[in-house]
N, C-alpha and C positions, 0 to 999 in steps of 0.2 A: 504494500500500500504506500502510495506517495504522500508527501507532505500536503499537497493540494487536496488529495482525497480526504485526509484527516481533517483539514480545515473545513472542507465542504460538509463532512459529517457533523462537526461541531456546530456549524452554522445552521444546518437542518434541525439538529436537536434543539438548539436555542429557539429557532422559529416555531417549531412544533409545541414547545412548552412556554411560549410567550415571554421568552427572555431576550434581552438586548445583548448583542454580541459585537464587539469590535475586534478586528484582526488587523494588526499593523505589520508591515514589512520591517525587517531589521534595518533596511536602508532608510527608513523614516524616523529613526530614533537617534537622539543626541548621544554622542559618545564622550568619554572623559578626556580625550586627547586632541579634540579639534583645535583648541587654542595653540597647543604646542606645534601641531602640524602646520597651522597657518603661519606662525612665526618662523618656522624652518624654511618655508617656501617664499616668504615675503620679507625681505630685509628692510629695516627702517631707513629713513633719510638721515644722513649724517650720523649713523650708528645709534640714534636714540629717539627719533621722532617718526610718528605715523600721521597720515592725514585722514581725518574722518571722511568716510565716503558719502555722508549725507549733508554735512554743513561745511566741509572742507577746512575745518579748524585743525591746526597743527597741535598734536598732543604728544607728550613724552610717552615712551614705551610703557613705563610703569603705570600710567593712567589710562591706557587705551583698552577698549574691550573688543572682543571679536564677536561679530554678529552674524547670524544666519540670515541671508537676504530673504530667502523664502523660509519663513519660520518653521520650526519643527512641528508645531501644531497644524499649520496649513499643509505641510507636506504629508502629515499623517491622515488628515481628514478631508481634504478638499481635492476633488478629482481635477479641477482646473489647474491647480498648482502642481499636481503630480504629472499631468500632461506637459506643462511648461518645463518641468525638470527634465522629462524625457526628451523634449524637443531641443533643449539646451545641452543635452548629453551630460546631465548631472545625475550620476548613478546613485548617489548617497547624499542625504541632507548635510552631512559633514564634509562633503567634497569641497576642495579648495575653491572651486568655481562659485560656490554658494556662500562663501565667507568673505567678510570685509572688516577692515579696522574701522571702528567708530568711537566717538566720544561717549562718555557715560550718559550725558544728557540726551543725545539722539537715540541711544540704545533704549533708554527708559521711555522716550516718547513713541518709538516705533513699536516696541513690545511684539505682539503677534500679528500686527497689521500687515496688509499686503498692498495691492494696487500701486499707488504712486511711490510708496516706500521701496517697493521691489524695483521699479524703474530707476529711482535715484540710486539704489544700491548697486545695480549693475553698471550704470553710467559712472558712478563714483569710483569703481575699480580701475578706471582707465585714467592714467596721468594726463593724457592729452586733453580729456574732457575737463579735468580740474584746472589745468593751465588756461584753457579757453575761458572758463568761468572767472578765474582771477583776472585775466586780461580784459574781459568785458567790464568787470567791476572797476578796474583801474581806469579804463577809458571814461566810464561814467563819472568817476570822482574828478578826473582832470577836467572834464567838460563842466561839471558843477562849479569847480573852483574858477574856471575861466569865466563863466557866467556871473559869478559873484563879483569878481574883480572888474568885469566890463561894466556892470550897472551900479557901481559905487558912486 
């Protein structure tokens, strides 16, 4: 008997007896080593700083958190996010492709949310995107200063 047959038997038993049954893949469970694995594969800037993928704040390594872009809860229970993970070739919720460095504030605000936070997380993984955002902010600030000086 295969694992799938055993799972199906348990599901049928629960259904027949009015019980609620949740079966999760091991690939959708948080492990104890995802932070260490993230830090091994992603070196800090200047040997001690990371950039928050959500707000682009520069944070020392001691204060950075590692966040699951697609939260563990969404990966376990939401078929949309499971399909998204398959499409992005993320085989495990703890896969490095699903992890980003972020500040404590953003990690607390995001929690188990999805939608825009997922987009921000995947975009924030790319340094080019971060540089573009900083560049746009710089241009806006320069223009504001120029306007203030012009109309004095």
